[in-house]
Every structure is written in C-alpha cells, then in structure tokens.
MMTF fields as JSON, N, C-alpha, C and O atoms, coordinates in Angstrom:
{
  "mmtfVersion": "1.0.0",
  "mmtfProducer": "UNKNOWN",
  "numBonds": 387,
  "numAtoms": 388,
  "numGroups": 97,
  "numChains": 1,
  "numModels": 1,
  "chainsPerModel": [1],
  "groupsPerChain": [97],
  "chainIdList": ["A"],
  "bondAtomList": [4, 2, 8, 6, 12, 10, 16, 14, 20, 18, 24, 22, 28, 26, 32, 30, 36, 34, 40, 38, 44, 42, 48, 46, 52, 50, 56, 54, 60, 58, 64, 62, 68, 66, 72, 70, 76, 74, 80, 78, 84, 82, 88, 86, 92, 90, 96, 94, 100, 98, 104, 102, 108, 106, 112, 110, 116, 114, 120, 118, 124, 122, 128, 126, 132, 130, 136, 134, 140, 138, 144, 142, 148, 146, 152, 150, 156, 154, 160, 158, 164, 162, 168, 166, 172, 170, 176, 174, 180, 178, 184, 182, 188, 186, 192, 190, 196, 194, 200, 198, 204, 202, 208, 206, 212, 210, 216, 214, 220, 218, 224, 222, 228, 226, 232, 230, 236, 234, 240, 238, 244, 242, 248, 246, 252, 250, 256, 254, 260, 258, 264, 262, 268, 266, 272, 270, 276, 274, 280, 278, 284, 282, 288, 286, 292, 290, 296, 294, 300, 298, 304, 302, 308, 306, 312, 310, 316, 314, 320, 318, 324, 322, 328, 326, 332, 330, 336, 334, 340, 338, 344, 342, 348, 346, 352, 350, 356, 354, 360, 358, 364, 362, 368, 366, 372, 370, 376, 374, 380, 378, 384, 382],
  "bondOrderList": [1, 1, 1, 1, 1, 1, 1, 1, 1, 1, 1, 1, 1, 1, 1, 1, 1, 1, 1, 1, 1, 1, 1, 1, 1, 1, 1, 1, 1, 1, 1, 1, 1, 1, 1, 1, 1, 1, 1, 1, 1, 1, 1, 1, 1, 1, 1, 1, 1, 1, 1, 1, 1, 1, 1, 1, 1, 1, 1, 1, 1, 1, 1, 1, 1, 1, 1, 1, 1, 1, 1, 1, 1, 1, 1, 1, 1, 1, 1, 1, 1, 1, 1, 1, 1, 1, 1, 1, 1, 1, 1, 1, 1, 1, 1, 1],
  "groupList": [{"groupName": "MET", "atomNameList": ["N", "CA", "C", "O"], "elementList": ["N", "C", "C", "O"], "formalChargeList": [0, 0, 0, 0], "bondAtomList": [1, 0, 2, 1, 3, 2], "bondOrderList": [1, 1, 2], "singleLetterCode": "M", "chemCompType": "L-PEPTIDE LINKING"}, {"groupName": "CYS", "atomNameList": ["N", "CA", "C", "O"], "elementList": ["N", "C", "C", "O"], "formalChargeList": [0, 0, 0, 0], "bondAtomList": [1, 0, 2, 1, 3, 2], "bondOrderList": [1, 1, 2], "singleLetterCode": "C", "chemCompType": "L-PEPTIDE LINKING"}, {"groupName": "ARG", "atomNameList": ["N", "CA", "C", "O"], "elementList": ["N", "C", "C", "O"], "formalChargeList": [0, 0, 0, 0], "bondAtomList": [1, 0, 2, 1, 3, 2], "bondOrderList": [1, 1, 2], "singleLetterCode": "R", "chemCompType": "L-PEPTIDE LINKING"}, {"groupName": "PRO", "atomNameList": ["N", "CA", "C", "O"], "elementList": ["N", "C", "C", "O"], "formalChargeList": [0, 0, 0, 0], "bondAtomList": [1, 0, 2, 1, 3, 2], "bondOrderList": [1, 1, 2], "singleLetterCode": "P", "chemCompType": "L-PEPTIDE LINKING"}, {"groupName": "GLY", "atomNameList": ["N", "CA", "C", "O"], "elementList": ["N", "C", "C", "O"], "formalChargeList": [0, 0, 0, 0], "bondAtomList": [1, 0, 2, 1, 3, 2], "bondOrderList": [1, 1, 2], "singleLetterCode": "G", "chemCompType": "PEPTIDE LINKING"}, {"groupName": "ILE", "atomNameList": ["N", "CA", "C", "O"], "elementList": ["N", "C", "C", "O"], "formalChargeList": [0, 0, 0, 0], "bondAtomList": [1, 0, 2, 1, 3, 2], "bondOrderList": [1, 1, 2], "singleLetterCode": "I", "chemCompType": "L-PEPTIDE LINKING"}, {"groupName": "VAL", "atomNameList": ["N", "CA", "C", "O"], "elementList": ["N", "C", "C", "O"], "formalChargeList": [0, 0, 0, 0], "bondAtomList": [1, 0, 2, 1, 3, 2], "bondOrderList": [1, 1, 2], "singleLetterCode": "V", "chemCompType": "L-PEPTIDE LINKING"}, {"groupName": "ASN", "atomNameList": ["N", "CA", "C", "O"], "elementList": ["N", "C", "C", "O"], "formalChargeList": [0, 0, 0, 0], "bondAtomList": [1, 0, 2, 1, 3, 2], "bondOrderList": [1, 1, 2], "singleLetterCode": "N", "chemCompType": "L-PEPTIDE LINKING"}, {"groupName": "ALA", "atomNameList": ["N", "CA", "C", "O"], "elementList": ["N", "C", "C", "O"], "formalChargeList": [0, 0, 0, 0], "bondAtomList": [1, 0, 2, 1, 3, 2], "bondOrderList": [1, 1, 2], "singleLetterCode": "A", "chemCompType": "L-PEPTIDE LINKING"}, {"groupName": "ASP", "atomNameList": ["N", "CA", "C", "O"], "elementList": ["N", "C", "C", "O"], "formalChargeList": [0, 0, 0, 0], "bondAtomList": [1, 0, 2, 1, 3, 2], "bondOrderList": [1, 1, 2], "singleLetterCode": "D", "chemCompType": "L-PEPTIDE LINKING"}, {"groupName": "TYR", "atomNameList": ["N", "CA", "C", "O"], "elementList": ["N", "C", "C", "O"], "formalChargeList": [0, 0, 0, 0], "bondAtomList": [1, 0, 2, 1, 3, 2], "bondOrderList": [1, 1, 2], "singleLetterCode": "Y", "chemCompType": "L-PEPTIDE LINKING"}, {"groupName": "GLN", "atomNameList": ["N", "CA", "C", "O"], "elementList": ["N", "C", "C", "O"], "formalChargeList": [0, 0, 0, 0], "bondAtomList": [1, 0, 2, 1, 3, 2], "bondOrderList": [1, 1, 2], "singleLetterCode": "Q", "chemCompType": "L-PEPTIDE LINKING"}, {"groupName": "GLU", "atomNameList": ["N", "CA", "C", "O"], "elementList": ["N", "C", "C", "O"], "formalChargeList": [0, 0, 0, 0], "bondAtomList": [1, 0, 2, 1, 3, 2], "bondOrderList": [1, 1, 2], "singleLetterCode": "E", "chemCompType": "L-PEPTIDE LINKING"}, {"groupName": "LYS", "atomNameList": ["N", "CA", "C", "O"], "elementList": ["N", "C", "C", "O"], "formalChargeList": [0, 0, 0, 0], "bondAtomList": [1, 0, 2, 1, 3, 2], "bondOrderList": [1, 1, 2], "singleLetterCode": "K", "chemCompType": "L-PEPTIDE LINKING"}, {"groupName": "PHE", "atomNameList": ["N", "CA", "C", "O"], "elementList": ["N", "C", "C", "O"], "formalChargeList": [0, 0, 0, 0], "bondAtomList": [1, 0, 2, 1, 3, 2], "bondOrderList": [1, 1, 2], "singleLetterCode": "F", "chemCompType": "L-PEPTIDE LINKING"}, {"groupName": "HIS", "atomNameList": ["N", "CA", "C", "O"], "elementList": ["N", "C", "C", "O"], "formalChargeList": [0, 0, 0, 0], "bondAtomList": [1, 0, 2, 1, 3, 2], "bondOrderList": [1, 1, 2], "singleLetterCode": "H", "chemCompType": "L-PEPTIDE LINKING"}, {"groupName": "LEU", "atomNameList": ["N", "CA", "C", "O"], "elementList": ["N", "C", "C", "O"], "formalChargeList": [0, 0, 0, 0], "bondAtomList": [1, 0, 2, 1, 3, 2], "bondOrderList": [1, 1, 2], "singleLetterCode": "L", "chemCompType": "L-PEPTIDE LINKING"}, {"groupName": "SER", "atomNameList": ["N", "CA", "C", "O"], "elementList": ["N", "C", "C", "O"], "formalChargeList": [0, 0, 0, 0], "bondAtomList": [1, 0, 2, 1, 3, 2], "bondOrderList": [1, 1, 2], "singleLetterCode": "S", "chemCompType": "L-PEPTIDE LINKING"}, {"groupName": "THR", "atomNameList": ["N", "CA", "C", "O"], "elementList": ["N", "C", "C", "O"], "formalChargeList": [0, 0, 0, 0], "bondAtomList": [1, 0, 2, 1, 3, 2], "bondOrderList": [1, 1, 2], "singleLetterCode": "T", "chemCompType": "L-PEPTIDE LINKING"}, {"groupName": "TRP", "atomNameList": ["N", "CA", "C", "O"], "elementList": ["N", "C", "C", "O"], "formalChargeList": [0, 0, 0, 0], "bondAtomList": [1, 0, 2, 1, 3, 2], "bondOrderList": [1, 1, 2], "singleLetterCode": "W", "chemCompType": "L-PEPTIDE LINKING"}],
  "groupTypeList": [0, 1, 2, 3, 3, 4, 5, 6, 7, 8, 9, 10, 6, 5, 6, 11, 9, 12, 7, 5, 13, 8, 11, 14, 12, 11, 15, 9, 3, 9, 4, 13, 3, 16, 12, 4, 13, 14, 16, 8, 5, 4, 17, 3, 13, 14, 9, 13, 6, 16, 18, 17, 13, 13, 12, 9, 14, 5, 16, 3, 8, 2, 19, 11, 11, 5, 5, 11, 6, 13, 13, 5, 6, 16, 10, 7, 18, 17, 16, 13, 8, 8, 16, 12, 15, 17, 9, 0, 6, 1, 2, 13, 16, 2, 10, 6, 14],
  "groupIdList": [1, 2, 3, 4, 5, 6, 7, 8, 9, 10, 11, 12, 13, 14, 15, 16, 17, 18, 19, 20, 21, 22, 23, 24, 25, 26, 27, 28, 29, 30, 31, 32, 33, 34, 35, 36, 37, 38, 39, 40, 41, 42, 43, 44, 45, 46, 47, 48, 49, 50, 51, 52, 53, 54, 55, 56, 57, 58, 59, 60, 61, 62, 63, 64, 65, 66, 67, 68, 69, 70, 71, 72, 73, 74, 75, 76, 77, 78, 79, 80, 81, 82, 83, 84, 85, 86, 87, 88, 89, 90, 91, 92, 93, 94, 95, 96, 97],
  "secStructList": [7, 7, 7, 7, 2, 2, 2, 2, 6, 7, 1, 7, 3, 3, 3, 1, 1, 2, 2, 2, 2, 2, 2, 2, 2, 2, 7, 7, 6, 6, 1, 7, 7, 7, 6, 6, 1, 3, 3, 3, 7, 7, 7, 2, 2, 2, 2, 2, 2, 2, 2, 7, 7, 4, 4, 4, 7, 7, 7, 7, 2, 2, 2, 2, 2, 2, 2, 6, 6, 7, 7, 7, 7, 7, 7, 7, 7, 7, 2, 2, 2, 2, 2, 2, 1, 2, 2, 2, 2, 2, 2, 2, 2, 2, 2, 2, 7],
  "xCoordList": [108.643, 107.963, 106.598, 106.062, 106.043, 104.694, 104.657, 103.586, 105.801, 105.764, 106.819, 107.398, 107.104, 108.038, 107.37, 106.145, 108.153, 107.594, 106.462, 105.517, 106.553, 105.499, 104.147, 103.123, 104.132, 102.871, 102.431, 101.257, 103.344, 103.013, 102.452, 101.491, 103.04, 102.634, 101.495, 101.0, 101.078, 99.999, 98.643, 98.478, 97.673, 96.304, 95.732, 95.076, 95.99, 95.526, 96.624, 97.442, 96.636, 97.586, 96.777, 96.017, 96.936, 96.226, 97.044, 98.222, 96.406, 97.07, 96.31, 95.173, 96.959, 96.438, 95.174, 94.233, 95.135, 93.976, 93.797, 94.599, 92.726, 92.401, 93.471, 93.69, 94.133, 95.185, 96.35, 96.842, 96.775, 97.881, 97.441, 98.214, 96.204, 95.667, 95.729, 96.161, 95.302, 95.316, 96.739, 96.976, 97.683, 99.08, 99.592, 100.249, 99.298, 99.743, 99.07, 99.706, 97.775, 97.045, 97.453, 97.431, 97.819, 98.123, 99.586, 99.889, 100.495, 101.926, 102.614, 103.735, 101.967, 102.571, 103.638, 103.355, 104.861, 105.94, 105.686, 106.233, 104.875, 104.581, 103.402, 103.057, 102.785, 101.635, 100.365, 99.37, 100.393, 99.216, 98.789, 99.236, 97.93, 97.515, 96.899, 96.164, 97.195, 96.68, 95.383, 95.318, 94.369, 93.109, 92.444, 92.456, 91.864, 91.181, 92.089, 91.608, 93.382, 94.338, 94.552, 94.856, 94.394, 94.686, 93.418, 92.413, 93.476, 92.34, 92.714, 93.632, 92.005, 92.278, 91.46, 90.393, 91.966, 91.214, 91.963, 91.567, 93.043, 93.747, 94.951, 95.276, 95.596, 96.775, 96.507, 96.279, 96.526, 96.254, 97.154, 96.705, 98.419, 99.351, 98.955, 98.834, 98.756, 98.4, 97.013, 96.798, 96.075, 94.715, 94.716, 94.011, 95.494, 95.575, 96.169, 95.667, 97.228, 97.863, 96.879, 96.766, 96.176, 95.278, 94.045, 93.52, 93.585, 92.356, 92.592, 91.641, 93.821, 94.119, 94.168, 94.524, 93.802, 93.901, 94.773, 94.918, 95.334, 96.207, 95.476, 96.068, 94.194, 93.399, 93.196, 92.827, 93.436, 93.227, 94.329, 94.193, 95.413, 96.56, 96.952, 96.893, 97.346, 97.847, 99.311, 99.635, 100.176, 101.599, 101.946, 101.444, 102.791, 103.261, 103.992, 104.579, 103.95, 104.561, 106.041, 106.522, 106.755, 108.183, 108.39, 109.3, 107.551, 107.652, 107.355, 108.054, 106.327, 105.971, 107.137, 107.403, 107.818, 108.961, 110.091, 110.729, 110.334, 111.396, 111.013, 111.829, 109.81, 109.363, 109.128, 109.548, 108.47, 108.083, 107.355, 106.262, 107.918, 107.223, 107.811, 107.537, 108.601, 109.241, 108.218, 107.211, 108.503, 107.68, 108.156, 109.36, 107.239, 107.561, 107.179, 106.088, 108.088, 107.858, 107.941, 108.864, 106.972, 107.002, 107.781, 107.365, 108.885, 109.707, 109.545, 110.05, 108.847, 108.538, 109.611, 110.027, 110.052, 111.045, 110.465, 109.425, 111.142, 110.702, 111.677, 112.888, 111.16, 112.013, 112.645, 113.81, 111.873, 112.391, 113.613, 114.646, 113.489, 114.615, 115.816, 116.955, 115.561, 116.655, 117.39, 118.609, 116.66, 117.288, 118.023, 119.087, 117.459, 118.055, 119.189, 120.137, 119.086, 120.054, 120.521, 120.468, 120.972, 121.278, 122.298, 122.17, 123.301, 124.308, 123.702, 123.994, 122.863, 122.242, 121.227, 121.119, 120.486, 119.501, 120.207, 119.752, 121.312, 122.07, 122.591, 122.534, 123.104, 123.583, 122.448, 122.612, 121.302, 120.161, 119.703, 119.425, 119.623, 119.203, 120.183, 119.771, 121.476, 122.467, 122.268, 122.347, 122.009, 121.794, 120.542, 120.573, 119.448, 118.173, 118.278, 117.843, 118.864, 118.903, 120.091, 120.272],
  "yCoordList": [126.18, 125.137, 125.61, 125.054, 126.608, 127.043, 127.954, 128.173, 128.488, 129.415, 129.168, 130.136, 127.918, 127.752, 128.216, 128.328, 128.485, 128.996, 128.137, 128.666, 126.825, 125.959, 126.244, 126.164, 126.572, 126.896, 128.303, 128.529, 129.24, 130.632, 130.776, 131.515, 130.082, 130.232, 129.308, 129.427, 128.407, 127.475, 128.122, 128.953, 127.725, 128.179, 127.484, 128.11, 126.173, 125.374, 124.401, 124.003, 124.019, 123.037, 121.925, 122.182, 120.707, 119.57, 119.011, 118.692, 118.895, 118.349, 117.125, 116.88, 116.357, 115.062, 115.158, 114.392, 116.093, 116.148, 117.558, 118.455, 117.727, 119.034, 119.533, 120.74, 118.631, 119.017, 119.684, 120.73, 119.084, 119.656, 120.963, 121.918, 121.004, 122.24, 123.371, 124.477, 123.105, 124.121, 124.572, 125.753, 123.644, 124.006, 124.987, 125.972, 124.728, 125.633, 126.991, 128.028, 126.982, 128.251, 129.064, 130.294, 128.41, 129.109, 129.499, 130.461, 128.79, 129.015, 129.676, 129.311, 130.616, 131.329, 132.286, 133.069, 132.245, 133.093, 134.591, 135.388, 134.985, 136.411, 136.88, 138.062, 135.961, 136.323, 136.53, 137.029, 136.149, 136.277, 134.894, 134.437, 134.225, 132.872, 132.861, 133.776, 131.846, 131.706, 130.882, 129.801, 131.394, 130.664, 130.477, 131.369, 129.297, 128.973, 128.352, 127.82, 128.414, 127.867, 126.371, 125.644, 125.913, 124.525, 123.681, 124.045, 122.556, 121.636, 120.326, 119.635, 119.987, 118.754, 117.625, 117.277, 117.054, 115.995, 114.663, 113.731, 114.574, 113.304, 113.195, 114.101, 112.06, 111.758, 110.464, 109.431, 110.487, 109.25, 108.094, 106.95, 108.386, 107.33, 106.718, 105.499, 107.575, 107.066, 106.438, 105.408, 107.057, 106.514, 105.111, 104.227, 104.908, 103.582, 102.56, 101.441, 102.935, 102.028, 101.668, 100.503, 102.663, 102.426, 101.602, 100.869, 101.719, 101.015, 99.696, 98.961, 99.394, 98.17, 96.95, 97.031, 95.829, 94.537, 93.615, 93.795, 92.653, 91.694, 91.038, 90.778, 90.777, 90.105, 90.958, 90.438, 92.266, 93.174, 93.068, 93.605, 92.377, 92.347, 90.918, 90.011, 90.745, 89.456, 89.658, 90.442, 88.945, 89.058, 88.231, 87.119, 88.765, 87.972, 86.722, 86.737, 85.677, 84.403, 84.573, 83.949, 85.389, 85.607, 86.215, 85.812, 87.182, 87.8, 86.77, 86.708, 85.968, 84.94, 83.98, 83.549, 83.657, 82.759, 83.389, 82.704, 84.667, 85.362, 85.571, 85.342, 85.993, 86.337, 85.103, 85.057, 84.129, 82.911, 83.28, 83.842, 82.984, 83.243, 84.439, 84.614, 85.248, 86.391, 87.49, 87.632, 88.246, 89.394, 90.585, 90.821, 91.326, 92.467, 93.743, 93.842, 94.72, 95.978, 97.114, 97.162, 98.03, 99.224, 100.293, 100.712, 100.732, 101.771, 103.035, 103.125, 104.002, 105.232, 106.283, 106.459, 106.966, 108.019, 109.338, 109.365, 110.421, 111.749, 112.322, 112.331, 112.786, 113.392, 114.68, 114.967, 115.449, 116.704, 116.438, 117.09, 115.486, 115.167, 114.678, 115.042, 113.852, 113.317, 114.434, 114.379, 115.431, 116.537, 117.5, 118.012, 117.745, 118.715, 118.133, 118.837, 116.852, 116.238, 114.892, 113.879, 114.882, 113.621, 112.772, 111.548, 113.396, 112.606, 111.902, 110.731, 112.597, 111.985, 110.912, 109.874, 111.171, 110.191, 108.919, 107.816, 109.062, 107.879, 107.081, 105.852, 107.788, 107.092, 106.349, 105.21, 107.004, 106.364, 105.136, 104.095, 105.248, 104.101, 102.94, 101.785, 103.248, 102.179, 101.513, 100.29, 102.323, 101.79, 100.912, 99.803, 101.411, 100.677, 99.36, 98.322, 99.403, 98.176, 97.307, 96.237],
  "zCoordList": [71.642, 70.9, 70.406, 69.447, 71.04, 70.668, 69.448, 68.881, 69.031, 67.9, 66.833, 66.339, 66.448, 65.337, 64.044, 63.991, 63.006, 61.756, 61.187, 60.601, 61.356, 60.826, 61.441, 60.762, 62.712, 63.388, 63.032, 62.738, 63.054, 62.763, 61.35, 61.14, 60.388, 58.99, 58.561, 57.44, 59.417, 59.07, 59.304, 60.197, 58.483, 58.718, 59.948, 60.781, 60.05, 61.183, 61.58, 60.751, 62.853, 63.352, 64.018, 64.952, 63.546, 64.11, 65.259, 65.1, 66.424, 67.601, 68.087, 67.683, 68.963, 69.383, 70.226, 70.013, 71.19, 72.084, 72.652, 72.397, 73.425, 73.996, 74.97, 75.075, 75.676, 76.612, 75.872, 76.294, 74.792, 74.006, 73.36, 73.292, 72.888, 72.31, 73.336, 73.01, 74.568, 75.627, 75.929, 76.184, 75.903, 76.162, 75.11, 75.448, 73.853, 72.79, 72.925, 72.737, 73.255, 73.345, 74.579, 74.532, 75.67, 76.916, 77.063, 77.77, 76.424, 76.652, 75.469, 75.115, 74.877, 73.764, 74.292, 75.2, 73.746, 74.255, 74.094, 74.856, 73.13, 72.925, 73.771, 73.757, 74.506, 75.325, 74.524, 75.05, 73.253, 72.39, 71.911, 70.859, 72.674, 72.271, 70.873, 70.501, 70.126, 68.769, 68.798, 68.213, 69.473, 69.614, 68.257, 67.409, 68.076, 66.828, 65.78, 64.779, 65.997, 65.044, 65.259, 64.313, 66.496, 66.848, 66.84, 67.45, 66.144, 66.047, 66.72, 66.279, 67.784, 68.528, 67.916, 68.421, 66.825, 66.141, 66.128, 65.428, 66.901, 67.025, 66.119, 65.351, 66.236, 65.445, 64.689, 65.319, 63.37, 62.627, 63.042, 63.111, 63.318, 63.694, 65.041, 65.167, 66.041, 67.362, 67.372, 68.01, 66.666, 66.616, 66.02, 66.507, 64.983, 64.351, 65.31, 65.415, 66.005, 66.959, 68.075, 68.454, 68.594, 69.725, 69.365, 70.204, 68.126, 67.747, 67.012, 66.746, 66.687, 65.932, 66.834, 68.01, 66.254, 66.948, 66.113, 64.904, 66.761, 66.075, 64.903, 63.855, 65.094, 64.059, 62.804, 61.75, 62.918, 61.79, 60.728, 59.628, 61.065, 60.167, 59.809, 60.639, 58.574, 58.114, 57.738, 56.846, 58.424, 58.113, 56.881, 56.713, 56.031, 54.9, 55.412, 56.494, 54.645, 55.041, 55.39, 56.337, 54.657, 54.919, 56.31, 57.034, 56.68, 58.001, 59.08, 60.091, 58.87, 59.849, 60.063, 61.185, 58.989, 59.061, 59.886, 60.685, 59.699, 60.417, 61.886, 62.779, 62.128, 63.475, 64.342, 65.498, 63.787, 64.506, 65.793, 65.725, 66.959, 68.226, 68.98, 70.167, 68.313, 68.97, 69.266, 68.573, 70.297, 70.644, 69.811, 69.707, 69.226, 68.376, 69.116, 69.677, 69.112, 69.811, 68.802, 67.989, 68.854, 68.016, 68.769, 69.849, 68.226, 68.845, 68.026, 66.907, 68.574, 67.858, 68.133, 69.278, 67.113, 67.269, 66.78, 66.122, 67.104, 66.721, 65.696, 65.92, 64.604, 63.585, 64.113, 63.836, 64.871, 65.414, 66.293, 66.145, 67.195, 68.082, 67.282, 67.578, 66.268, 65.453, 64.704, 64.546, 64.251, 63.521, 64.449, 64.1, 65.623, 66.536, 67.381, 67.727, 67.708, 68.611, 68.056, 68.754, 66.82, 66.144, 66.888, 66.924, 67.48, 68.2, 69.405, 69.646, 70.163, 71.336, 70.928, 71.579, 69.846, 69.374, 68.918, 69.222, 68.194, 67.744, 68.931, 68.932, 69.95, 71.153, 71.848, 72.287, 71.942, 72.601, 71.825, 72.42, 70.51, 69.694, 69.835, 69.941, 69.836, 70.048, 71.396, 71.512, 72.417, 73.769, 73.81, 74.342, 73.248, 73.29, 72.546, 73.043, 71.334, 70.536, 70.898, 70.319]
}
C-alpha cells in the first residue's frame, strides 16, 4: 500500500494526519522512506464532516418531506475496496442495507 504507482509518480501525497504520514514514511517495502513527499494537511471530506453542525445545512423541502423524523446515517465507502473486491463489497452493502 505504501508504493502504488499513484504515490511513486506523485510530487506530493496529502494524508489525513501525522500518524498516517509516519506509517507511509516508515513502512516502505523497498526500505527507502519517501520523506518529504507526504503532507499531513487533513482530508477535506473528513474535516467537513467533523466540523459541520446540523444548523449549517438547510434541507430542501422535498427532502424534509421524505425524511420527516427519521434518523439519517452517512455510510462512507472506499473506491479502492470497491474496485479490488467488488463481489465482497456488494455482499457487504446488501447485508448492511
């Protein structure tokens, strides 16, 4: 996972935090850490989820009508997992939903 072509060919790789950055730098399969390549500046998706409040969003009237008093859950999936293990991901999604 530390040396796929996307990482090797990128000038910089943005990672979520310093812990993940250290993992990439320390666990290089060739024993040559790519120091300076990884930037721990967060994830826009996760940062938005963590800093958002219910009051920050206005639901369209149609959504409010459909949702009413139901609890809404954000179910995040991984594109990598879906591409590499599509059969297992489909089974898991069927099970979850």
